[in-house]
N, CA, C and O atoms as a DFTB+ gen file, in Angstrom:
308 C
 N C O
     1  1      21.704      42.512       2.176
     2  2      20.678      42.159       2.655
     3  2      19.898      41.536       2.231
     4  3      19.518      41.782       1.086
     5  1      19.202      40.228       3.133
     6  2      18.542      39.189       2.534
     7  2      17.136      39.405       2.252
     8  3      16.616      40.019       3.183
     9  1      16.287      39.116       1.271
    10  2      14.992      39.332       1.006
    11  2      14.423      38.354       1.487
    12  3      14.893      37.291       1.080
    13  1      13.338      38.237       2.411
    14  2      13.159      37.425       3.592
    15  2      11.956      36.617       2.600
    16  3      11.420      35.655       3.149
    17  1      11.541      36.919       1.301
    18  2      10.853      36.123       0.807
    19  2      11.410      35.353      -0.305
    20  3      12.013      35.858      -1.253
    21  1      11.144      33.909      -0.118
    22  2      11.798      32.956      -1.053
    23  2      11.069      31.899      -1.667
    24  3      10.090      31.584      -0.991
    25  1      11.259      30.988      -3.121
    26  2      10.634      30.301      -3.748
    27  2      10.700      28.927      -2.895
    28  3      11.508      29.043      -1.973
    29  1      10.170      27.851      -2.936
    30  2      10.419      26.431      -2.765
    31  2      10.177      25.925      -3.909
    32  3       9.090      26.159      -4.437
    33  1      10.983      25.245      -4.447
    34  2      10.441      24.843      -5.976
    35  2       9.941      22.668      -5.063
    36  3      10.481      21.620      -4.710
    37  1       8.743      23.276      -5.171
    38  2       8.146      22.122      -4.309
    39  2       7.807      20.912      -5.604
    40  3       6.832      20.162      -5.552
    41  1       8.806      20.911      -6.721
    42  2       8.398      19.802      -7.664
    43  2       9.389      18.835      -7.028
    44  3       9.065      17.695      -7.362
    45  1      10.400      18.832      -6.295
    46  2      11.412      17.863      -5.673
    47  2      10.711      17.233      -4.581
    48  3      11.115      16.158      -4.135
    49  1       9.697      17.811      -4.114
    50  2       9.034      17.206      -2.701
    51  2       8.051      16.152      -3.679
    52  3       7.723      16.304      -4.855
    53  1       7.713      15.014      -2.711
    54  2       6.997      13.957      -3.057
    55  2       5.542      14.300      -2.706
    56  3       5.315      15.198      -1.896
    57  1       4.730      13.736      -3.186
    58  2       3.221      14.225      -3.188
    59  2       2.701      13.844      -2.025
    60  3       1.703      14.433      -1.611
    61  1       3.284      12.782      -1.279
    62  2       2.815      12.429       0.033
    63  2       4.252      12.279       0.625
    64  3       5.236      12.239      -0.114
    65  1       4.340      12.192       2.031
    66  2       5.691      12.335       2.768
    67  2       5.116      11.496       4.143
    68  3       4.006      11.480       4.677
    69  1       6.350      10.837       4.447
    70  2       6.217      10.275       5.853
    71  2       6.033      11.141       7.483
    72  3       6.730      12.102       7.810
    73  1       5.289      10.723       8.068
    74  2       5.017      11.638       9.528
    75  2       6.814      12.313      10.074
    76  3       7.129      13.417      10.518
    77  1       7.360      11.515       9.883
    78  2       9.058      11.785      10.349
    79  2       9.675      12.895       9.212
    80  3      10.366      13.887       9.443
    81  1       9.171      12.369       7.875
    82  2       9.841      13.265       6.873
    83  2       9.350      14.900       7.302
    84  3      10.120      15.781       7.684
    85  1       7.611      15.050       7.095
    86  2       7.057      16.323       7.509
    87  2       7.323      17.084       8.796
    88  3       7.376      18.311       8.881
    89  1       7.525      15.989      10.045
    90  2       8.387      16.685      11.054
    91  2       9.655      17.453      11.196
    92  3       9.917      18.236      12.109
    93  1      10.380      17.149      10.226
    94  2      11.544      17.427       9.976
    95  2      11.868      18.915       9.026
    96  3      12.555      19.930       9.142
    97  1      10.784      18.239       7.918
    98  2      10.686      19.559       7.194
    99  2      10.052      20.927       7.929
   100  3      10.595      21.983       7.605
   101  1       9.149      20.985       8.717
   102  2       8.441      21.996       9.532
   103  2       9.202      21.952      10.842
   104  3       8.654      22.653      11.693
   105  1      10.040      21.486      11.162
   106  2      10.980      21.844      12.402
   107  2      10.270      21.144      13.796
   108  3      10.519      21.514      14.944
   109  1       9.436      20.171      13.463
   110  2       8.514      19.687      14.699
   111  2       8.965      18.263      15.083
   112  3       9.838      17.724      14.402
   113  1       8.339      17.533      16.289
   114  2       8.806      16.328      16.196
   115  2       7.890      15.206      15.666
   116  3       6.673      15.383      15.613
   117  1       8.398      14.188      15.319
   118  2       7.090      13.000      14.905
   119  2       6.255      12.793      15.906
   120  3       5.155      12.984      15.388
   121  1       6.051      12.463      17.254
   122  2       4.759      12.543      17.782
   123  2       4.094      13.461      17.963
   124  3       3.011      13.163      18.466
   125  1       4.301      14.881      17.710
   126  2       3.510      16.006      17.390
   127  2       2.785      15.876      16.145
   128  3       1.596      16.190      16.084
   129  1       3.521      15.368      14.999
   130  2       2.619      15.233      13.493
   131  2       1.822      13.780      13.789
   132  3       0.659      13.615      13.420
   133  1       2.552      12.800      14.466
   134  2       1.806      11.808      14.771
   135  2       0.301      11.978      15.355
   136  3      -0.641      11.286      14.970
   137  1       0.197      13.124      16.461
   138  2      -0.936      13.455      17.093
   139  2      -1.691      14.398      16.146
   140  3      -2.911      14.450      16.301
   141  1      -1.131      15.150      15.188
   142  2      -2.335      15.988      14.317
   143  2      -2.790      14.632      13.462
   144  3      -3.973      14.442      13.178
   145  1      -2.088      14.019      13.209
   146  2      -2.841      12.677      11.893
   147  2      -3.974      12.008      12.600
   148  3      -5.043      11.798      12.027
   149  1      -3.713      11.621      14.033
   150  2      -4.596      11.072      15.013
   151  2      -6.251      11.987      15.069
   152  3      -7.359      11.514      14.815
   153  1      -5.952      13.201      15.430
   154  2      -6.841      14.046      15.331
   155  2      -7.137      14.563      13.826
   156  3      -7.687      15.658      13.706
   157  1      -6.933      14.119      13.139
   158  2      -7.320      14.555      11.415
   159  2      -7.351      16.394      11.248
   160  3      -8.215      17.088      10.712
   161  1      -6.128      16.791      11.894
   162  2      -5.723      17.961      11.811
   163  2      -5.064      18.378      10.637
   164  3      -5.076      19.521      10.180
   165  1      -4.403      17.248      10.102
   166  2      -3.393      17.408       8.637
   167  2      -4.266      16.941       7.576
   168  3      -5.318      16.400       7.915
   169  1      -3.922      17.101       6.022
   170  2      -4.433      16.129       5.301
   171  2      -3.421      14.774       4.949
   172  3      -2.230      14.770       4.642
   173  1      -4.234      13.804       5.095
   174  2      -3.395      12.700       5.245
   175  2      -3.914      11.462       4.212
   176  3      -4.982      11.425       3.601
   177  1      -2.798      10.435       4.207
   178  2      -3.345       9.490       3.111
   179  2      -2.988       7.826       3.766
   180  3      -1.929       7.685       4.376
   181  1      -3.644       6.989       3.645
   182  2      -3.290       5.911       4.730
   183  2      -2.766       4.797       3.119
   184  3      -3.470       4.404       2.189
   185  1      -1.315       4.600       3.387
   186  2      -0.720       3.455       2.504
   187  2      -0.893       2.354       2.893
   188  3      -0.653       2.512       4.090
   189  1      -1.195       1.089       2.747
   190  2      -0.799      -0.004       3.729
   191  2      -1.264      -0.025       4.843
   192  3      -2.475      -0.226       4.941
   193  1      -0.603       0.141       5.840
   194  2      -0.735       0.067       7.297
   195  2      -0.276       1.894       7.746
   196  3      -0.413       2.540       8.785
   197  1       0.141       2.137       6.757
   198  2       0.921       4.021       7.487
   199  2       0.042       5.010       6.858
   200  3      -0.427       5.051       5.720
   201  1      -0.072       5.796       7.862
   202  2      -0.640       7.033       6.931
   203  2       0.712       7.982       6.789
   204  3       1.790       7.759       7.341
   205  1       0.412       9.039       5.962
   206  2       1.122       9.748       4.937
   207  2       0.639      11.369       5.053
   208  3      -0.513      11.803       5.080
   209  1       1.290      11.747       5.083
   210  2       0.579      13.545       5.114
   211  2       0.807      13.724       3.687
   212  3       1.866      13.563       3.080
   213  1      -0.337      14.082       3.230
   214  2      -0.957      14.589       1.362
   215  2      -0.403      15.881       1.387
   216  3      -1.031      16.861       1.787
   217  1       1.035      15.922       0.874
   218  2       1.361      17.140       0.891
   219  2       0.796      18.164      -0.276
   220  3       0.910      19.370      -0.060
   221  1       0.246      17.759      -1.390
   222  2      -0.365      18.265      -2.244
   223  2      -1.520      18.805      -1.866
   224  3      -1.734      19.966      -2.216
   225  1      -2.466      18.131      -1.115
   226  2      -3.534      19.232      -0.207
   227  2      -2.933      20.195       0.808
   228  3      -3.315      21.365       0.847
   229  1      -2.169      19.810       1.480
   230  2      -1.503      20.595       2.697
   231  2      -1.111      22.079       2.004
   232  3      -1.390      23.146       2.552
   233  1      -0.552      21.993       0.961
   234  2       0.314      22.967      -0.083
   235  2      -0.910      23.972      -0.599
   236  3      -0.962      25.194      -0.458
   237  1      -1.922      23.056      -1.267
   238  2      -3.035      23.800      -2.049
   239  2      -3.799      24.843      -1.004
   240  3      -4.315      25.897      -1.378
   241  1      -3.783      24.304       0.559
   242  2      -4.494      24.824       1.508
   243  2      -3.916      26.283       1.987
   244  3      -4.542      27.228       2.467
   245  1      -2.323      26.139       1.659
   246  2      -1.850      27.140       2.172
   247  2      -1.817      28.079       0.968
   248  3      -1.830      29.276       1.253
   249  1      -1.780      27.770      -0.260
   250  2      -1.877      28.581      -1.311
   251  2      -3.151      29.452      -1.384
   252  3      -3.117      30.610      -1.798
   253  1      -4.298      28.825      -0.952
   254  2      -5.510      29.191      -0.802
   255  2      -5.661      30.189       0.434
   256  3      -6.766      30.691       0.642
   257  1      -4.847      30.415       1.054
   258  2      -4.784      31.179       2.396
   259  2      -5.038      30.886       3.802
   260  3      -5.213      31.542       4.829
   261  1      -4.986      29.409       3.398
   262  2      -5.493      28.627       4.817
   263  2      -4.478      29.137       6.026
   264  3      -3.311      29.204       5.639
   265  1      -4.630      29.412       7.045
   266  2      -3.638      29.408       8.100
   267  2      -3.893      28.989       9.085
   268  3      -3.009      29.344       9.865
   269  1      -4.816      28.242       9.708
   270  2      -5.283      27.655      11.130
   271  2      -5.728      26.110      10.050
   272  3      -6.023      26.023       8.858
   273  1      -5.591      25.060      11.154
   274  2      -5.726      23.950      10.448
   275  2      -6.185      23.373      12.132
   276  3      -5.522      23.331      13.169
   277  1      -7.552      22.994      11.840
   278  2      -7.997      22.587      12.989
   279  2      -8.371      21.001      13.421
   280  3      -8.008      20.236      12.528
   281  1      -8.814      20.515      14.220
   282  2      -8.985      19.239      14.186
   283  2     -10.208      18.728      13.778
   284  3     -11.220      19.429      13.767
   285  1     -10.201      17.720      13.486
   286  2     -11.258      17.015      12.592
   287  2     -11.512      17.351      11.234
   288  3     -12.287      16.624      10.613
   289  1     -10.975      18.358      10.648
   290  2     -11.098      19.047       9.562
   291  2     -10.607      17.995       8.352
   292  3     -11.020      18.300       7.233
   293  1      -9.896      16.967       8.432
   294  2      -9.520      15.786       7.591
   295  2     -10.005      14.323       7.876
   296  3      -9.525      13.258       7.487
   297  1     -11.026      14.559       8.616
   298  2     -11.596      12.914       8.990
   299  2     -12.147      12.322       7.657
   300  3     -12.072      11.108       7.472
   301  1     -12.602      13.002       6.888
   302  2     -13.037      12.135       5.664
   303  2     -12.165      12.178       4.059
   304  3     -12.417      12.056       2.860
   305  1     -11.097      12.415       4.903
   306  2     -10.070      12.416       3.633
   307  2      -9.493      10.786       3.122
   308  3      -8.715      10.675       2.174
């Protein structure tokens, strides 16, 4: 029987990832992730002309018990 709890070694994940990488990681589409970025639903940073998911902030939120990500929460990041 497999234990359903597992540990992901986040040290191998970059502190920021592209929208496409994040979509693949969570099993979503790049268009959906792009919409979340445009609506400020996910923590993100702008590097050059592109917006990337701030994985550090996202994981910190999850570790702190956050389960719902709402529109506009990350507009001032």
